[in-house]
N, C-alpha and C positions, 0 to 999 in steps of 0.2 A: 504494500500500500504506500503510495507516494503522498507526502504531506508537505505543504508549503511552509518553509521556515523563514520566510521573509524575503522581500525584494526579488521575487521571481525565482527563488531557489527552492528546490524540492529535495527531499531525502526519502529513501526507501526505509520505512519504519520497521520493516522485518529485519533489518541489519543493525538497528540501534539497540545497544545494551543498556544505556542510561542517558538521562538528560539531567545535567548538573548546572547549578548557578555558577557563574564565573567570578563571583566577587571574593571568594576565599583565597588566601595566599597559597595554599597547596595546589589549588586548581590553576592559579596563574602560573605557578612553576611547571605544572604538567603541560600547559599550553606552550610555554617557552621551549620545553624539551621537545614537544611534538613539532614545533616550527623549526627548530634546529635540525631535526631528523627528517624534515620534509614529510611529516605525517599529519599535518594540519591543513584543513581546507577552510579558508576564510570566506564565509558567506555573509559577512556583515556589510559589505559594500561601503566600507570606510567609517561605519558607525561603531559605537562602543559595544564590545562583546558582552552580552548579558547571560548567555548560556552556552554550554558545550554539549554536543551530542557525541557520545563515545560509541564508535562503530565496532562491529565484531572483528574487523580486520586490523584493529589497532589504530585506525585513523581517528582524528578528532575533527568534528565539523563545528565551526564557530558561528553562532547566530546572534543577531542583534535583538532577537525577540526574547521575552521572558519564558522560562520553562512552562509556566502555567498556561500561557497562550498556546504553545505547541501542544501541550497535553489536552487542552480544550478542543483543538482542531482534530486531534487523533480520536478523541471521544466522540466528537460529532460525526466523523466519517464512519467510525465503527457502529454507532447507533443507527445511522442511515443504512448501512449495509445489512444490519440485522433486520430492520423493519422491511427492507426490500425482499429479503429471503422468505419472510413469512407470508407473502402475498400468494 
């Protein structure tokens, strides 16, 4: 399932392990390490990173959206799919 993570960028949520707020110091270090190892995908379009999506391949996807917003989008899509299957 593809979900919009902001500014026209989409992520396959089947590959996402977790969605983490980016404001903690350990997460900022994790982002820097991923950037140094070319394992970070910056989908912020120049805006402040608000959350990090940890992918199953070890990549980090940086988003300028709040984790709650992405979670709401996933929930909305999932509930729509469920209601469509019951028809």
